[in-house]
PADRENLO-63226 format. One record per atom (N, C-alpha, C): atom name; x, y, z. Coordinates in pm, whole numbers. Each point is the difference from the previous one (the first is absolute). Layout:
> at, east, north, up
> CA, X, Y, Z;
...
END
This chain:
> at, east, north, up
> N, -5569, -5932, -3889;
> CA, 18, 99, -102;
> C, -79, -44, -116;
> N, -65, 90, -67;
> CA, -81, -25, -123;
> C, 89, 9, -121;
> N, 32, -105, -61;
> CA, 89, -5, -109;
> C, -57, 54, -130;
> N, -135, 11, -14;
> CA, -62, 42, -128;
> C, 27, 140, -30;
> N, 43, 86, 96;
> CA, 23, 141, -24;
> C, 151, 26, -28;
> N, 79, -99, 16;
> CA, 145, 11, -22;
> C, 26, -9, -148;
> N, 72, 103, -53;
> CA, 17, 0, -150;
> C, 143, -49, -26;
> N, 96, 9, 92;
> CA, 136, -49, -35;
> C, 65, -36, 127;
> N, 60, -115, 3;
> CA, 84, -42, 117;
> C, 143, 28, -30;
> N, 62, 87, 85;
> CA, 142, 21, -14;
> C, 74, -132, 28;
> N, 105, -28, -66;
> CA, 64, -126, 5;
> C, 48, -34, 140;
> N, 29, 100, 80;
> CA, 59, -24, 132;
> C, -89, 46, 117;
> N, -23, 122, 18;
> CA, -45, 42, 132;
> C, -122, 92, -1;
> N, -59, 33, -115;
> CA, -109, 95, 6;
> C, -109, -39, -104;
> N, -116, 53, 21;
> CA, -113, -17, -98;
> C, -73, 138, -10;
> N, -69, 18, -121;
> CA, -90, 114, -16;
> C, -139, -56, 11;
> N, -86, 78, 68;
> CA, -141, -32, 21;
> C, -80, 124, 4;
> N, -120, -2, -47;
> CA, -86, 113, 8;
> C, -45, 18, 142;
> N, -25, 127, 46;
> CA, -47, 22, 136;
> C, -123, -72, 39;
> N, -4, -55, 112;
> CA, -122, -70, 50;
> C, -7, 15, 148;
> N, -119, -45, 54;
> CA, -23, 23, 145;
> C, 101, -78, 83;
> N, 59, -98, -47;
> CA, 95, -76, 89;
> C, 127, 83, 25;
> N, 21, 110, -84;
> CA, 119, 86, 28;
> C, -43, 137, 61;
> N, -124, 9, 44;
> CA, -54, 131, 45;
> C, 85, 63, 118;
> N, 36, -79, 94;
> CA, 79, 45, 114;
> C, 136, 53, -50;
> N, 61, -79, -90;
> CA, 129, 38, -53;
> C, -4, 123, -92;
> N, -106, 8, -74;
> CA, -19, 118, -84;
> C, -2, 131, 88;
> N, -68, -11, 110;
> CA, -9, 107, 96;
> C, 139, 36, 55;
> N, 76, -103, 40;
> CA, 130, 26, 55;
> C, 97, 54, -116;
> N, -15, -48, -115;
> CA, 82, 45, -111;
> C, -22, 151, -26;
> N, -131, 36, -5;
> CA, -33, 139, -12;
> C, 51, 86, 105;
> N, -11, -42, 133;
> CA, 44, 76, 108;
> C, 154, 21, -7;
> N, 70, -99, -43;
> CA, 144, 12, -14;
> C, 36, 110, -97;
> N, -71, 13, -115;
> CA, 27, 110, -88;
> C, -33, 130, 58;
> N, -114, 13, 67;
> CA, -39, 123, 63;
> C, 104, 45, 105;
> N, 42, -93, 79;
> CA, 100, 30, 107;
> C, 135, 46, -60;
> N, 31, -55, -114;
> CA, 121, 38, -64;
> C, -13, 124, -100;
> N, -122, 47, -5;
> CA, -31, 107, -97;
> C, 50, -26, -140;
> N, -28, -125, -37;
> CA, 48, -53, -131;
> C, -107, -12, -106;
> N, 34, 17, -122;
> CA, -90, -11, -107;
> C, -56, -136, -14;
> N, -127, -23, -39;
> CA, -66, -117, -18;
> C, -29, -25, -148;
> N, 96, 32, -86;
> CA, -19, -24, -142;
> C, -19, -149, -21;
> N, -93, -27, -92;
> CA, -24, -145, -34;
> C, -91, -68, 104;
> N, -52, 70, 93;
> CA, -88, -60, 102;
> C, -148, 37, -24;
> N, -31, 61, -107;
> CA, -135, 32, -31;
> C, -59, 103, 108;
> N, -122, -29, 39;
> CA, -66, 97, 86;
> C, 40, -22, 154;
> N, 108, -57, 28;
> CA, 39, -46, 135;
> C, 11, 124, 92;
> N, 54, 114, -41;
> CA, 25, 113, 92;
> C, -134, 51, 48;
> N, -107, 2, -83;
> CA, -125, 58, 41;
> C, -91, -100, 67;
> N, 40, -125, -5;
> CA, -95, -109, 60;
> C, 59, -44, 140;
> N, -53, 55, 110;
> CA, 41, -42, 127;
> C, -41, -139, 34;
> N, -120, -44, -50;
> CA, -48, -133, 24;
> C, 50, -98, -106;
> N, 65, -100, 28;
> CA, 65, -95, -106;
> C, -108, -68, -77;
> N, -123, -19, 59;
> CA, -106, -71, -73;
> C, -50, 104, -111;
> N, -8, 117, 31;
> CA, -38, 108, -95;
> C, 108, 5, -115;
> N, 128, -11, 38;
> CA, 106, -2, -98;
> C, -12, -116, -95;
> N, -30, -119, 55;
> CA, -19, -124, -87;
> C, -113, 19, -93;
> N, -111, 56, 46;
> CA, -116, 22, -75;
> C, 32, 98, -116;
> N, 76, 103, 31;
> CA, 40, 105, -103;
> C, 86, -68, -104;
> N, 93, -82, 37;
> CA, 84, -63, -91;
> C, -77, -90, -99;
> N, -106, -67, 56;
> CA, -91, -77, -89;
> C, -65, 91, -104;
> N, -47, 119, 45;
> CA, -69, 89, -87;
> C, 96, 44, -118;
> N, 128, 13, 25;
> CA, 93, 47, -99;
> C, 22, -109, -106;
> N, -36, -127, 23;
> CA, 23, -109, -92;
> C, -108, -5, -108;
> N, -109, 75, 20;
> CA, -115, -5, -99;
> C, -25, 133, -63;
> N, -12, -2, -133;
> CA, -11, 127, -72;
> C, -130, 74, 43;
> N, -102, -76, 36;
> CA, -133, 58, 39;
> C, 8, 68, 143;
> N, 100, -38, 83;
> CA, -6, 51, 139;
> C, 126, 86, 35;
> N, 85, 13, -97;
> CA, 117, 84, 37;
> C, -42, 148, 18;
> N, 67, 74, 92;
> CA, -30, 136, 15;
> C, 31, 84, -126;
> N, -75, 107, -24;
> CA, 28, 86, -119;
> C, 152, 40, -2;
> N, 50, 12, -116;
> CA, 140, 36, -31;
> C, 100, -104, 37;
> N, -48, -123, 34;
> CA, 100, -109, 29;
> C, -17, -106, -113;
> N, 88, -94, 6;
> CA, -3, -103, -99;
> C, -5, -139, 77;
> N, -31, -109, -75;
> CA, -8, -130, 61;
> C, 138, -34, 51;
> N, 4, -42, 124;
> CA, 129, -22, 72;
> C, -19, -127, 79;
> N, 108, -73, 11;
> CA, 6, -114, 90;
> C, 105, 23, 106;
> N, -33, -20, 123;
> CA, 83, 26, 115;
> C, 52, -128, 56;
> N, 130, -4, 29;
> CA, 52, -126, 64;
> C, 80, 32, 121;
> N, 6, -96, 94;
> CA, 78, -2, 115;
> C, 118, -90, -30;
> N, 119, 35, 50;
> CA, 117, -84, -15;
> C, 28, -57, 137;
> N, -10, -128, 17;
> CA, -9, -69, 130;
> C, 121, -86, 12;
> N, 68, 10, 115;
> CA, 116, -91, 19;
> C, -57, -134, 61;
> N, 38, -107, -61;
> CA, -52, -132, 43;
> C, 37, -32, 141;
> N, 124, 22, 42;
> CA, 50, -49, 128;
> C, -78, 50, 123;
> N, -54, 124, -5;
> CA, -77, 57, 109;
> C, -139, 51, -52;
> N, -29, -14, -124;
> CA, -126, 48, -63;
> C, -22, 155, 28;
> N, 112, 73, -6;
> CA, -1, 143, 25;
> C, -7, 73, -137;
> N, -96, 100, -8;
> CA, 4, 85, -119;
> C, 124, 88, 10;
> N, 85, -11, -110;
> CA, 119, 85, -3;
> C, -12, 107, -106;
> N, -92, -18, -89;
> CA, -23, 107, -106;
> C, -136, -9, -62;
> N, -25, 98, -81;
> CA, -122, -2, -82;
> C, 35, 52, -137;
> N, -64, -56, -104;
> CA, 21, 43, -133;
> C, -135, 6, -69;
> N, -14, 97, -88;
> CA, -119, 26, -73;
> C, 21, -6, -145;
> N, -88, -69, -76;
> CA, 12, -3, -149;
> C, -122, 68, -57;
> N, 33, 108, -80;
> CA, -111, 70, -69;
> C, -5, -60, -140;
> N, -117, -44, -41;
> CA, -16, -75, -119;
> C, 15, 75, -127;
> N, -25, 129, 5;
> CA, 11, 93, -117;
> C, 24, 140, 61;
> N, 14, 99, -87;
> CA, 24, 137, 43;
> C, -108, 93, -11;
> N, -10, 97, 86;
> CA, -74, 121, -24;
> C, 106, 107, -30;
> N, -41, 123, -22;
> CA, 99, 104, -34;
> C, 111, 20, 98;
> N, -37, -2, 127;
> CA, 99, 18, 113;
> C, 102, -121, 0;
> N, -53, -116, 1;
> CA, 84, -118, 2;
> C, 101, 0, -116;
> N, -51, 36, -123;
> CA, 91, -9, -109;
> C, 109, 104, 5;
> N, -24, 100, 68;
> CA, 99, 110, 13;
> C, 96, -20, 121;
> N, -61, -40, 115;
> CA, 72, 5, 128;
> C, -1, -139, 73;
> N, -101, -71, 5;
> CA, -2, -120, 91;
> C, 52, -131, -57;
> N, -60, -38, -118;
> CA, 43, -129, -52;
> C, -89, -116, 36;
> N, 42, -120, -31;
> CA, -80, -120, 22;
> C, 13, -53, 143;
> N, 107, 32, 62;
> CA, 30, -66, 135;
> C, 39, 104, 98;
> N, -50, -16, 123;
> CA, 46, 73, 120;
> C, 29, -107, 105;
> N, 97, 26, 76;
> CA, 33, -91, 112;
> C, 59, 67, 117;
> N, -3, -72, 119;
> CA, 62, 51, 120;
> C, 42, -120, 91;
> N, 105, 17, 66;
> CA, 51, -92, 93;
> C, -10, 68, 139;
> N, -52, -69, 98;
> CA, -21, 58, 133;
> C, 136, 47, 55;
> N, 2, 119, 69;
> CA, 123, 54, 41;
> C, 95, -86, 72;
> N, -48, -94, 89;
> CA, 97, -84, 76;
> C, 51, -114, -85;
> N, -41, -14, -123;
> CA, 44, -118, -89;
> C, 79, 53, -120;
> N, 30, 125, -2;
> CA, 70, 52, -116;
> C, 151, -38, -8;
> N, 60, 17, -110;
> CA, 146, -25, -23;
> C, 33, -152, 17;
> N, -96, -81, -33;
> CA, 25, -144, 6;
> C, -20, -73, -134;
> N, -24, 79, -105;
> CA, -25, -57, -131;
> C, -141, -41, -23;
> N, -86, 23, 88;
> CA, -138, -42, -16;
> C, -77, 68, -113;
> N, 26, 130, -22;
> CA, -57, 70, -107;
> C, 26, -69, -138;
> N, 136, -32, -14;
> CA, 44, -62, -129;
> C, -71, -126, -22;
> N, -13, -84, 101;
> CA, -65, -135, -19;
> C, -157, 15, -15;
> N, -48, 103, 65;
> CA, -147, 21, -15;
> C, -36, 50, -136;
> N, 78, 92, -57;
> CA, -23, 41, -137;
> C, 11, -107, -98;
> N, 113, -80, 19;
> CA, 22, -120, -84;
> C, -119, -95, -5;
> N, -53, -23, 121;
> CA, -115, -97, 21;
> C, -121, 52, -70;
> N, -22, 127, -17;
> CA, -131, 51, -61;
> C, 8, 5, -147;
> N, 117, -3, -57;
> CA, 5, 16, -149;
> C, -71, -111, -73;
> N, -1, -127, 35;
> CA, -79, -98, -73;
> C, -146, 40, 4;
> N, -48, 50, 107;
> CA, -145, 51, 6;
> C, -24, 106, -111;
> N, 93, 93, -8;
> CA, -13, 106, -95;
> C, -9, -62, -146;
> N, 83, -91, -17;
> CA, -3, -69, -132;
> C, -132, -73, -31;
> N, -59, -63, 108;
> CA, -126, -66, -12;
> C, -111, 107, -29;
> N, 17, 122, 40;
> CA, -98, 104, -33;
> C, 5, 42, -145;
> N, 105, -47, -69;
> CA, 20, 38, -143;
> C, 94, 121, -19;
> N, 62, 34, 106;
> CA, 95, 120, -16;
> C, 134, -59, -53;
> N, 51, 79, -92;
> CA, 124, -35, -62;
> C, 123, 73, 56;
> N, -34, 114, 55;
> CA, 101, 74, 78;
> C, -74, 86, 100;
> N, 72, 29, 105;
> CA, -62, 74, 108;
> C, 77, 122, 38;
> N, -68, 110, 32;
> CA, 61, 120, 46;
> C, -4, 5, 155;
> N, 123, 32, 55;
> CA, 4, 22, 143;
> C, 77, 136, 25;
> N, -47, 76, 84;
> CA, 64, 127, 33;
> C, 41, 0, 147;
> N, 99, 82, 30;
> CA, 43, 16, 138;
> C, 43, 144, 15;
> N, -5, 48, 124;
> CA, 41, 133, 29;
> C, 149, 14, -24;
> N, 38, 103, -69;
> CA, 138, 22, -36;
> C, 78, 16, 133;
> N, 101, -82, 22;
> CA, 77, 0, 128;
> C, -32, -119, 83;
> N, -107, -76, -33;
> CA, -31, -123, 79;
> C, 89, -106, -59;
> N, 125, -9, 43;
> CA, 97, -97, -55;
> C, -41, -140, 16;
> N, -66, -39, 115;
> CA, -40, -134, 27;
> C, -103, -47, -105;
> N, -97, 85, -29;
> CA, -104, -35, -94;
> C, 59, -9, -144;
> N, 88, 99, -27;
> CA, 63, -1, -134;
> C, 80, -135, -23;
> N, 76, -35, 100;
> CA, 79, -130, -11;
> C, -93, -116, -11;
> N, -118, -2, 75;
> CA, -94, -107, -17;
> C, -53, -20, -139;
> N, -28, 118, -65;
> CA, -51, 3, -142;
> C, 113, -52, -92;
> N, 119, 54, 12;
> CA, 109, -37, -86;
> C, 35, -144, 6;
> N, -6, -61, 126;
> CA, 32, -144, 22;
> C, -105, -87, -65;
> N, -116, 57, -32;
> CA, -104, -78, -59;
> C, -12, 33, -157;
> N, 107, 59, -50;
> CA, 4, 26, -142;
> C, -53, 134, -44;
> N, -21, 87, 91;
> CA, -56, 135, -33;
> C, 104, 79, -84;
> N, -53, 70, -97;
> CA, 80, 84, -86;
> C, -54, 143, 15;
> N, 90, 84, 40;
> CA, -36, 144, 23;
> C, -52, 61, -131;
> N, -106, 70, 11;
> CA, -63, 70, -114;
> C, 26, 155, 20;
> N, -48, 58, 110;
> CA, -4, 150, 13;
> C, -26, 34, 147;
> N, 17, 124, 37;
> CA, -40, 57, 124;
> C, -105, 106, -27;
> N, -111, -6, 73;
> CA, -105, 101, -15;
> C, -33, 63, 129;
> N, -47, 117, 1;
> CA, -39, 69, 124;
> C, -155, -8, 13;
> N, -35, -57, 124;
> CA, -140, -18, 30;
> C, -40, 138, 63;
> N, -85, 83, -67;
> CA, -29, 129, 52;
> C, -74, 9, 133;
> N, -93, -90, 25;
> CA, -85, 6, 116;
> C, 85, -24, 129;
> N, 96, -87, -7;
> CA, 82, -26, 117;
> C, 139, 63, -2;
> N, 23, 69, -119;
> CA, 126, 67, -26;
> C, 123, -91, 30;
> N, 1, -111, -73;
> CA, 112, -94, 16;
> C, 32, -61, -135;
> N, 124, -36, -20;
> CA, 48, -63, -121;
> C, -13, -151, 9;
> N, -49, -58, -102;
> CA, -19, -145, -5;
> C, 81, -57, -114;
> N, 78, -102, 25;
> CA, 77, -75, -104;
> C, -91, -109, -53;
> N, -14, -12, -132;
> CA, -76, -99, -70;
> C, 87, -111, -55;
> N, -42, -121, 21;
> CA, 75, -124, -47;
> C, -100, -94, -66;
> N, 46, -73, -101;
> CA, -79, -98, -67;
> C, 65, -141, 22;
> N, -80, -93, 22;
> CA, 40, -136, 17;
> C, -74, -83, -111;
> N, 80, -60, -93;
> CA, -59, -86, -106;
> C, -24, -139, 62;
> N, -127, -47, -18;
> CA, -33, -140, 58;
> C, 33, -110, -107;
END
């Protein structure tokens, strides 16, 4: 395992690491699990459209650099949340370094997802907690996170990490209500 890409070691069982070739097979399996479950891949960046995990890794690298990010996107760092005991990717979390108009209204600084077979085990709470020091390192003083109204698991994850409800907004393109929360770092 290449430790230079790890930004935070969870005190017990997990670590956050940027996507790399050593995780290519697992990234492919992770993606397929979401497709098979017809589940949202929020916080996974371009994973849904990237069938080839090497292409996905390359795309994630593009999003880290202001000169190479696609139009209408912002600088973003993608992380895998890996369980130490079996080195399995259990989640992904994405940090957007600043806002564009859409993110300031609907998306926020962070998106995340836990693979369907690993949900309801508290992993999202610990993954979000683990990424907060990185957000602070970026110079962020508070972060915005939104979740679909009715996604109780995501709402609880945000609240357990100090999230304070601000408002609910309607995202017109997808015709869904999003609850907005702020976490002070």
